[in-house]
C-alpha positions as CSV (number, residue, x, y, z in Angstrom):
1,M,55.6,77.9,27.8
2,D,53.4,75.5,25.9
3,N,56.3,72.9,25.7
4,I,56.8,72.7,29.5
5,P,55.4,69.7,31.3
6,K,52.6,70.7,33.6
7,N,54.1,68.9,36.6
8,S,57.5,70.6,36.3
9,T,58.7,73.4,38.6
10,A,61.0,76.4,38.2
11,R,63.0,78.3,40.9
12,V,61.4,81.7,40.8
13,F,62.5,85.0,42.3
14,F,62.0,88.7,41.6
15,A,65.2,90.7,41.5
16,L,66.9,93.9,40.6
17,W,69.4,93.4,37.7
18,P,72.3,95.9,37.5
19,N,73.4,97.3,34.2
20,D,76.6,96.2,32.5
21,A,78.8,98.8,34.2
22,E,77.4,98.0,37.6
23,R,77.8,94.3,37.0
24,S,81.4,94.8,36.0
25,A,82.1,96.8,39.2
26,L,80.4,94.2,41.4
27,A,82.3,91.4,39.7
28,A,85.6,93.2,40.4
29,W,84.6,93.9,44.0
30,Q,83.7,90.2,44.6
31,A,87.1,89.1,43.3
32,V,88.8,91.4,45.8
33,L,86.6,90.2,48.7
34,K,86.9,86.5,48.0
35,P,90.2,85.9,49.9
36,T,88.6,87.5,53.0
37,C,85.1,86.2,52.7
38,G,85.5,82.9,50.9
39,G,82.6,81.5,49.0
40,R,82.2,81.4,45.3
41,V,82.8,84.1,42.8
42,M,79.7,84.4,40.6
43,R,79.7,85.1,36.9
44,A,79.1,88.8,36.2
45,D,76.0,88.0,34.1
46,T,74.3,86.3,37.1
47,L,74.8,89.1,39.6
48,H,71.5,90.5,40.9
49,L,69.8,91.7,44.1
50,T,67.0,89.3,45.0
51,L,63.9,91.1,46.3
52,V,61.8,88.0,47.0
53,F,62.4,84.3,46.5
54,L,59.3,82.3,45.7
55,G,61.0,78.9,45.6
56,N,60.0,76.1,43.4
57,V,56.8,77.1,41.6
58,P,54.7,74.9,39.3
59,C,55.4,76.0,35.8
60,A,51.7,76.1,35.2
61,R,51.7,79.2,37.5
62,L,54.5,81.1,35.7
63,E,52.3,83.0,33.3
64,A,50.1,84.2,36.1
65,L,53.2,85.4,38.0
66,Q,54.5,87.2,34.9
67,L,51.1,89.0,34.5
68,A,51.1,90.0,38.2
69,A,54.6,91.3,37.9
70,Q,53.7,93.5,35.0
71,E,51.2,95.3,37.2
72,V,53.8,96.4,39.7
73,S,54.7,100.1,39.3
74,A,57.0,102.2,41.5
75,P,59.0,105.3,41.0
76,G,62.7,104.9,40.2
77,F,65.3,105.2,42.9
78,D,69.0,105.2,43.4
79,L,70.6,102.3,45.3
80,L,74.1,102.6,46.7
81,I,76.0,99.4,47.4
82,D,79.0,100.5,49.4
83,E,79.4,97.8,52.0
84,A,79.8,94.0,51.9
85,R,78.5,91.5,54.4
86,Y,78.7,87.8,54.4
87,W,77.6,84.8,56.5
């Protein structure tokens, strides 16, 4: 991060990233839902579940955020996505 200008910002969020099989299933599901729901179909490699969106953060703070995120610890869990909603 040494090459990043100090006054620049980055859109930052923490998210859950599905594995390849889950991303493929979600990508197929969104293609089926698009005619009903509209919107854009996202590339499979970008599909994620945002936990918190921090917005535009000064790049000078990114290292501190990464260090803080490394301190987060929680037991694993199963997440079932079986319903679609849109707005």
